[in-house]
C-alpha positions, 0 to 999 in steps of 0.5 A: 356571671354567677347566678348566685350573685344576682338577686331575684329581679336581676335573675328575672331580667336575664331570663326575659332577655334570654327568652327574647333572644330565643324568640328572635332566633326562631323568627330569623330561622323562619324567615330563612326557611321561607326564603328557601321555600320560595327558591323551591316553589318558584323553581329558581334552579330549573335553568341550571338543571336544563343546562345539565348542572347537577349540583345546585346549592340553595340557601335561604337567608334571613336578615334582622339588623346585623344578624343573619340566619342561613337555611339549607337542606344540604347535609 
């Protein structure tokens, strides 16, 4: 969609939609980061470590409707 074809009201509408989508993405990421923090704080991986399992993948997952956001500290 070319922005030069939109009037000012339409441009403002799409700016609000974009800003809302960014805010929702940030909320989803915050939920995923909170889930990851819980994994760390409650030491969910300690049983694996006691069994000498050295590589444990930890993922925090945030859901919002049909959207998903994934957070990990793996590089």
